[in-house]
Wavefront OBJ file of the C-alpha trace (Angstrom):
o trace
v 0.052 0.008 0.034
v 1.336 3.351 -1.083
v 1.878 5.905 1.700
v 0.695 9.489 0.929
v 0.791 10.713 4.436
v 3.784 13.076 3.547
v 1.140 15.150 1.638
v -1.099 17.240 4.002
v -3.789 17.544 1.328
v -4.596 13.711 1.786
v -5.732 14.555 5.358
v -8.593 16.742 3.962
v -9.263 14.961 0.870
v -8.408 11.199 1.599
v -7.364 8.757 -0.966
v -9.556 5.800 -1.250
v -6.851 4.133 -3.257
v -3.491 5.600 -2.567
v -1.812 3.420 -4.963
v -3.238 5.376 -7.885
v -2.625 8.897 -9.210
v -4.600 11.535 -7.170
v -6.249 14.373 -9.174
v -7.236 17.474 -7.400
v -9.349 19.560 -9.789
v -12.596 21.148 -11.183
v -13.938 20.953 -14.734
v -12.662 24.429 -15.822
v -10.535 24.995 -18.905
v -7.441 24.331 -17.020
v -8.764 21.740 -14.774
v -10.196 19.327 -17.492
v -6.735 19.192 -19.250
v -5.419 16.724 -16.888
v -8.476 14.470 -16.775
v -8.509 14.302 -20.416
v -4.894 13.343 -20.764
v -5.440 10.728 -18.041
v -8.413 9.249 -19.951
v -6.380 9.311 -23.220
v -3.529 7.577 -21.493
v -5.733 4.844 -19.693
v -4.044 5.716 -16.421
v -5.812 4.830 -13.128
v -6.663 7.773 -11.102
v -8.813 9.048 -8.332
v -10.498 12.680 -8.834
v -11.149 15.077 -5.965
v -13.358 17.940 -6.537
v -11.736 20.976 -5.113
v -14.058 24.081 -4.931
v -13.006 27.722 -5.152
v -12.751 29.476 -1.906
v -11.319 29.205 1.569
v -12.503 25.481 2.059
v -10.929 24.539 -1.281
v -8.157 25.973 -3.376
v -7.324 28.380 -0.620
v -7.218 25.974 2.221
v -4.005 25.212 3.922
v -4.312 21.665 2.748
v -4.543 22.443 -0.917
v -1.862 25.121 -0.564
v 0.422 22.677 0.763
v 0.461 20.970 -2.668
v 0.121 24.170 -4.746
v 1.336 27.313 -3.086
v -0.437 29.312 -5.858
v -3.919 28.087 -4.894
v -5.180 27.112 -8.242
v -6.366 23.860 -9.703
v -5.237 21.343 -11.080
v -2.627 19.530 -9.241
v -1.888 15.787 -8.661
v -0.010 13.419 -6.557
v 1.602 10.396 -8.396
v 2.470 7.738 -5.961
v 4.625 6.134 -8.672
v 6.877 9.063 -9.462
v 10.413 9.389 -10.514
v 12.566 6.401 -8.992
v 9.270 4.885 -7.721
v 8.695 7.623 -5.163
v 5.554 9.910 -4.813
v 5.560 13.234 -6.403
v 3.190 16.099 -6.098
v 2.821 18.580 -9.055
v 0.778 21.675 -9.985
v 0.444 23.834 -13.021
v -1.613 22.120 -15.798
v 1.188 22.371 -18.470
v 3.797 20.813 -16.137
v 1.442 18.008 -15.324
v 0.771 17.225 -18.960
v 4.449 17.204 -19.903
v 5.047 14.987 -16.942
v 2.320 12.549 -17.774
v 3.388 12.432 -21.453
v 6.967 11.731 -20.695
v 6.060 9.153 -17.938
v 4.107 7.160 -20.397
v 5.893 7.995 -23.642
v 2.455 9.000 -25.242
v 0.922 12.074 -26.458
v 4.146 13.608 -27.326
v 6.481 12.829 -30.297
v 9.372 10.497 -29.685
v 11.909 12.443 -31.736
v 13.652 15.223 -30.041
v 12.538 17.825 -32.757
v 9.060 16.927 -32.575
v 8.943 17.002 -28.663
v 10.414 20.474 -28.612
v 7.923 21.709 -31.119
v 5.076 20.305 -29.112
v 6.340 21.939 -25.958
v 6.608 25.175 -27.850
v 2.758 24.918 -28.560
v 2.158 23.900 -25.031
v 3.870 27.197 -23.821
v 1.938 29.116 -26.518
v -1.226 28.115 -24.817
v 0.149 28.615 -21.248
v 1.554 32.005 -21.908
v -0.904 33.258 -24.492
v -4.243 31.559 -25.067
v -4.889 30.815 -21.406
v -4.173 34.234 -19.862
v -5.616 36.290 -22.751
v -8.737 34.324 -23.076
v -9.176 34.385 -19.264
v -8.905 38.053 -19.144
v -11.269 38.488 -22.102
v -13.693 36.296 -20.061
v -13.448 38.287 -16.992
v -14.203 41.574 -18.629
v -16.662 40.221 -21.227
v -18.882 38.333 -18.600
v -17.897 38.755 -14.932
v -16.907 42.473 -14.896
v -18.917 43.936 -17.814
v -20.871 46.136 -15.367
v -17.454 47.506 -14.008
v -16.089 48.537 -17.687
v -19.433 49.557 -19.066
v -18.187 53.106 -19.654
v -14.760 51.917 -20.563
v -14.481 49.607 -23.425
v -10.643 49.392 -23.540
v -10.089 46.315 -21.258
v -12.672 44.131 -23.094
v -11.518 45.292 -26.480
v -7.921 44.766 -25.672
v -8.151 41.287 -24.593
v -10.688 40.436 -27.275
v -8.476 41.561 -30.049
v -5.421 39.842 -28.488
v -7.536 36.597 -28.305
v -8.525 36.950 -31.821
v -4.840 37.444 -32.863
v -4.002 34.162 -30.942
v -6.880 32.425 -32.803
v -5.445 33.661 -36.200
v -2.155 31.898 -35.428
v -3.972 28.713 -34.493
v -6.030 29.159 -37.669
v -2.916 29.296 -39.832
v -1.329 26.280 -37.912
v -4.399 24.139 -38.486
v -5.285 24.867 -42.176
v -3.554 21.853 -43.505
v -3.388 19.367 -40.608
v -5.774 17.528 -38.331
v -3.951 18.348 -35.015
v -1.515 20.997 -33.974
v 1.326 18.666 -34.513
v -0.011 17.198 -37.759
v -1.230 13.590 -37.839
v -0.449 12.979 -34.047
v -2.803 14.093 -31.400
v -0.591 15.396 -28.390
v -0.524 17.366 -25.359
v -0.467 20.571 -27.521
v -4.091 19.799 -28.431
v -5.199 18.920 -25.066
v -3.792 22.030 -23.409
v -5.385 24.272 -25.985
v -8.806 23.042 -26.915
v -10.440 23.468 -23.503
v -9.701 27.183 -23.624
v -11.345 27.721 -27.074
v -14.312 25.636 -26.053
v -14.367 27.411 -22.522
v -14.470 30.918 -24.143
v -17.795 29.998 -25.482
v -19.216 27.647 -22.841
v -18.088 29.422 -19.768
v -17.994 33.133 -21.230
v -20.404 33.317 -23.922
v -17.765 34.902 -26.121
v -18.369 32.972 -29.449
v -19.775 35.890 -31.234
v -17.572 38.593 -29.568
v -14.582 36.496 -30.609
v -16.024 35.946 -34.040
v -15.390 32.221 -34.011
v -16.925 31.973 -37.479
v -13.914 33.715 -38.796
v -11.684 30.568 -37.789
v -13.219 27.533 -39.629
v -10.028 25.552 -39.299
v -9.976 26.094 -35.441
v -13.657 25.192 -35.233
v -13.308 22.063 -37.102
v -10.207 21.060 -35.012
v -12.273 21.876 -31.876
v -15.030 19.569 -32.873
v -12.492 16.755 -33.527
v -11.008 17.306 -30.092
v -14.318 17.290 -28.162
v -15.572 14.201 -30.209
v -12.855 12.097 -28.652
v -14.188 9.521 -26.194
v -11.448 10.677 -23.608
v -12.512 14.212 -24.047
v -16.135 13.308 -23.426
v -15.185 11.730 -20.193
v -12.754 14.174 -19.009
v -14.626 17.374 -19.584
v -17.052 16.216 -17.021
v -14.353 15.353 -14.180
v -14.379 15.787 -11.244
v -18.156 15.445 -11.228
v -20.196 17.060 -8.755
v -20.896 15.031 -5.498
l 1 2 3 4 5 6 7 8 9 10 11 12 13 14 15 16 17 18 19 20 21 22 23 24 25 26 27 28 29 30 31 32 33 34 35 36 37 38 39 40 41 42 43 44 45 46 47 48 49 50 51 52 53 54 55 56 57 58 59 60 61 62 63 64 65 66 67 68 69 70 71 72 73 74 75 76 77 78 79 80 81 82 83 84 85 86 87 88 89 90 91 92 93 94 95 96 97 98 99 100 101 102 103 104 105 106 107 108 109 110 111 112 113 114 115 116 117 118 119 120 121 122 123 124 125 126 127 128 129 130 131 132 133 134 135 136 137 138 139 140 141 142 143 144 145 146 147 148 149 150 151 152 153 154 155 156 157 158 159 160 161 162 163 164 165 166 167 168 169 170 171 172 173 174 175 176 177 178 179 180 181 182 183 184 185 186 187 188 189 190 191 192 193 194 195 196 197 198 199 200 201 202 203 204 205 206 207 208 209 210 211 212 213 214 215 216 217 218 219 220 221 222 223 224 225 226 227 228 229 230 231 232 233 234 235
């Protein structure tokens, strides 16, 4: 039996099966990435739903695993050298899982680094910019009613990023070509989320990006995506 007692988070969210990977998350654009990857990889895992607020992501137990107080995070009891490891940041977790299994990332060095570049493109660009767009478009619209600059700035930058993705996908089914990778998994939940969570489809002009939209449909249609998009489920 694996011993996860060194991780304080397991005191608040106990592991029913400490021998398998523990996922601490919510079904948000960032949170679903890891569940989708785990489903694609066929790895056994136990999901824990971590809500926003002082009893969830801001609790001392969760902060002990991710000092930044954001989902997702994981504990893998079978980490490097067979020792448990705790990780946070969705991009880092995806890279870890891909390298652990040798899947969802090209085997050749050039392909691997190119995939990582597209993962970073999402982490540094699409995620932050779409997040800020959603904040001002939906959640803080009343606060900027007399000042359109914030919403317009993040809308325009989000559209610029979509145009880069559109160009990339015009002659290939997946970001890396014929191979579905963590570059797709890290990116498509944000394109979907800007519509599902923020109601931004029209504001972002999704109709202007047909290759992105076709790719998004392919991503969402995958069986692993269908499962992972709903994990962790509500109790």
